[in-house]
C-alpha positions in Angstrom: 12.8 -148.6 100.8 11.1 -147.3 97.7 8.4 -144.4 98.4 4.8 -145.3 97.2 3.3 -143.1 94.4 0.1 -142.6 92.3 0.4 -142.7 88.9 -2.4 -142.1 86.9 -2.9 -142.0 82.7 -5.6 -139.7 81.9 -7.2 -140.5 78.4 -10.1 -139.4 76.6 -12.0 -142.3 77.4 -10.8 -143.6 80.7 -8.6 -142.4 83.9 -6.7 -144.9 84.9 -4.7 -144.9 88.3 -2.3 -147.7 90.6 -0.5 -147.3 93.6 3.2 -148.1 92.5 5.8 -149.4 95.1 9.1 -151.2 93.5 7.9 -151.3 90.1 4.3 -153.3 91.3 1.0 -151.7 90.4 -1.3 -152.0 92.8 -5.2 -151.1 94.0 -6.1 -150.3 90.2 -9.0 -148.0 89.6 -10.2 -147.0 86.2 -13.3 -144.3 85.5 -14.5 -143.1 82.6 -13.1 -139.5 81.5 -16.2 -136.8 80.9 -14.9 -135.8 78.3 -16.8 -133.5 76.7 -17.6 -131.4 79.9 -15.8 -128.8 81.5 -12.3 -128.5 82.7 -13.3 -128.5 86.2 -15.7 -131.5 86.1 -12.6 -133.9 84.5 -10.2 -132.1 87.6 -13.2 -133.0 89.8 -13.2 -137.1 88.5 -9.7 -137.1 88.9 -9.6 -135.5 92.2 -12.2 -138.0 93.8 -10.2 -141.2 92.3 -6.7 -139.8 93.7 -8.8 -139.3 96.7 -9.7 -143.2 97.1 -5.9 -144.4 97.3 -3.9 -141.5 98.7 -2.8 -141.9 102.2 -0.3 -140.7 104.2 2.2 -143.4 103.2 2.0 -141.9 99.2 4.7 -139.7 98.3 4.1 -138.1 95.4 1.8 -138.3 92.1 2.4 -138.8 88.3 0.1 -138.0 85.7 0.3 -139.1 82.0 -2.0 -136.8 79.4 -1.9 -136.9 75.4 -0.7 -133.6 75.3 1.8 -131.4 75.1 3.1 -130.2 78.5 5.2 -127.7 80.5 6.4 -130.1 82.6 8.0 -127.7 85.0 5.4 -125.6 85.3 3.0 -128.9 85.3 0.7 -127.2 82.8 -1.3 -128.9 80.3 -2.1 -127.8 77.0 -4.8 -129.0 73.9 -5.6 -132.5 75.4 -6.5 -134.9 72.7 -10.2 -135.9 73.1 -10.8 -133.6 75.7 -11.9 -130.3 74.7 -12.2 -128.3 77.5 -8.9 -128.4 78.6 -6.8 -126.0 76.7 -4.8 -124.8 79.3 -5.3 -126.8 82.5 -2.7 -125.9 85.8 -2.7 -129.5 87.0 0.4 -129.8 88.9 -0.8 -126.4 90.8 -4.0 -127.9 91.4 -3.6 -131.1 92.7 -0.2 -130.0 95.0 -3.0 -127.1 96.6 -5.6 -129.9 97.2 -3.1 -133.0 98.2 -0.3 -131.3 100.0 2.3 -133.7 97.6 4.5 -133.5 94.6 2.6 -134.0 91.1 4.4 -134.7 87.9 2.7 -133.8 84.7 4.2 -135.5 81.5 2.8 -136.6 78.0 1.1 -140.2 77.9 3.6 -141.6 75.3 6.8 -140.5 77.4 5.7 -142.4 80.0 4.7 -145.6 78.2 8.4 -144.7 76.8 9.8 -143.9 80.0 7.9 -147.2 81.6 9.7 -149.4 79.3 12.8 -148.2 79.9 12.8 -148.5 82.9 11.1 -151.5 83.7 10.6 -153.0 80.1 12.6 -154.2 77.3 14.6 -150.6 77.2 16.3 -151.6 80.6 19.4 -152.8 78.9 19.1 -150.1 76.2 20.9 -147.0 76.4 19.2 -145.0 73.3 15.3 -146.4 72.8 12.2 -145.2 70.8 8.1 -146.2 72.7 6.3 -145.9 69.9 1.9 -146.5 71.2 -0.2 -147.4 68.4 -4.2 -147.3 69.0 -6.9 -144.4 68.1 -3.5 -142.6 66.7 0.6 -143.1 66.8 3.0 -141.2 69.2 6.1 -141.7 70.2 8.8 -141.7 73.5 12.6 -141.0 72.9 15.0 -142.0 75.3 18.7 -140.6 75.0 21.3 -142.1 77.1 18.7 -143.2 79.4 17.0 -139.7 79.5 13.7 -138.9 78.5 13.8 -136.1 75.9 10.7 -134.0 75.6 11.9 -131.1 73.5 9.9 -127.6 73.9 6.9 -128.2 75.9 7.5 -132.1 75.3 6.0 -132.1 72.2 8.9 -134.3 70.9 7.6 -137.7 69.1 4.7 -136.5 67.9 5.2 -139.2 65.0 1.7 -139.2 63.6 1.5 -135.8 62.3 4.7 -136.2 60.0 3.5 -136.0 56.5 3.2 -139.2 54.5 1.5 -139.8 51.1 -2.0 -138.1 50.9 -2.2 -137.3 55.0 0.0 -138.1 57.7 1.0 -141.6 59.5 -1.5 -141.1 62.0 -4.1 -142.1 58.8 -1.6 -145.2 58.1 -0.2 -146.5 61.3 -3.3 -146.5 64.7 -7.0 -146.8 63.6 -7.8 -144.3 61.2 -6.0 -146.9 58.4 -8.7 -149.7 59.1 -11.3 -146.6 59.3 -10.6 -145.2 56.0 -11.0 -148.6 54.9 -14.3 -148.9 56.5 -13.5 -152.1 58.6 -13.1 -153.3 62.3 -9.4 -154.0 63.0 -10.2 -156.4 66.0 -13.0 -158.3 63.4 -10.1 -158.3 60.7 -7.1 -159.5 63.4 -9.5 -162.8 64.1 -10.2 -163.1 60.1 -6.2 -162.9 59.2 -5.6 -165.4 62.3 -8.2 -167.7 60.7 -6.5 -167.5 57.4 -8.7 -165.4 55.4 -6.3 -164.2 52.6 -8.3 -160.9 52.1 -7.3 -159.9 56.3 -4.0 -161.1 55.8 -3.2 -158.8 53.0 -4.8 -155.8 55.1 -2.5 -156.0 58.0 0.3 -156.6 55.8 -0.4 -153.6 53.8 -0.7 -151.6 57.3 3.2 -153.4 58.2 4.4 -152.0 55.2 3.1 -148.5 56.5 4.8 -148.7 60.0 7.7 -150.0 58.2 8.0 -146.8 56.6 7.7 -145.3 59.5 10.0 -147.2 61.2 12.3 -146.3 58.3 12.2 -142.7 59.4 12.9 -143.2 63.1 15.9 -145.3 62.7 17.4 -142.7 60.5 16.5 -139.9 62.9 17.6 -141.6 66.0 19.6 -145.1 65.4 18.1 -146.4 68.5 19.2 -149.5 69.9 15.6 -150.8 70.0 12.0 -150.1 69.0 9.2 -151.0 71.2 5.6 -150.7 70.9 2.7 -150.9 72.6 -1.3 -150.0 72.5 -4.1 -152.0 71.4 -3.2 -152.3 67.9 0.5 -153.7 68.7 -1.2 -156.8 69.5 -1.8 -158.0 66.3 2.2 -157.3 65.8 2.8 -161.0 64.4 0.0 -160.1 61.4 1.8 -156.9 60.4 5.2 -157.7 61.3 5.9 -159.9 57.5 5.0 -156.1 56.0 7.5 -154.3 58.3 10.2 -156.7 57.3 9.1 -155.8 53.5 9.2 -152.2 54.1 12.8 -152.3 55.7 14.5 -154.4 52.9 15.6 -151.3 50.9 16.7 -149.7 54.0 20.3 -148.5 53.0 22.3 -148.8 56.3 22.4 -152.5 56.8 24.8 -152.5 60.0 22.4 -150.2 61.7 19.3 -152.0 60.8 20.8 -155.3 61.9 21.4 -154.2 65.4 18.2 -152.1 65.8 15.6 -154.3 68.1 12.2 -153.8 67.7 9.6 -155.3 69.2 6.0 -155.2 71.3 6.0 -154.3 74.7 5.1 -157.1 77.4 5.6 -154.7 79.8 2.2 -154.0 82.0 0.8 -151.3 82.8 3.9 -149.2 81.0 2.6 -146.4 81.2 1.5 -146.2 84.9 4.8 -147.2 85.7 6.5 -144.5 83.6 4.4 -142.3 85.4 5.5 -143.2 89.0 9.2 -142.9 87.3 8.7 -138.8 87.0 9.1 -138.6 90.4 12.5 -139.5 92.6 12.1 -141.9 95.3 
């Protein structure tokens, strides 16, 4: 029988936690993250959540964080949107307190790992998981193993230079902020047939298409799977992606690269739980 693990998705807005057993998440909890407080306050809030769910059956804790990490030592560096977390020895702190193994990983890597183990990538050898929301990032799976690189910082595709800024400014919520519009509002308008809104989403898809080209040129994966809040509007920007990919030179590769959106609930949490052996 598989062991029970606690899985945590730490973000600048919320901290999410669940118990995971046999690929199923239960006992979900979510609380606001005190992102503007001292590092110890955030650790305390995290510990309070763990205390609610941990018992003698829990064999470990897996945590996804929006930052680079020293995965072996479990040290978290420069967490996005939590200014006080410059260098936090999270693994050591939590293992001392709860006396179970703790694994720490980048949150996009957790998303990709979740999709690989339980979602769209179950039958893939090589895949890229891309999250689109406040920002954009990616996790890389090669031969069904997570590739992190130094400090598990591989996949920070949003910071790659693009046009007058970087991909994050054109392939995430920043795209809509630059135009002074609300993505959710324009999604509703597009669904109602508003031509201006449809054009905005097609333009957005064009930028995503350029990013996809870069991913395929670099990795030629079997699968690219999108997650995150903005991915839910995928039907609205898929046309823009298709147009952008028309001039991709290696048609054989493009034809065999599956591009889809995640349908896996709690992919990040499932991926975080997979950091620990059963």
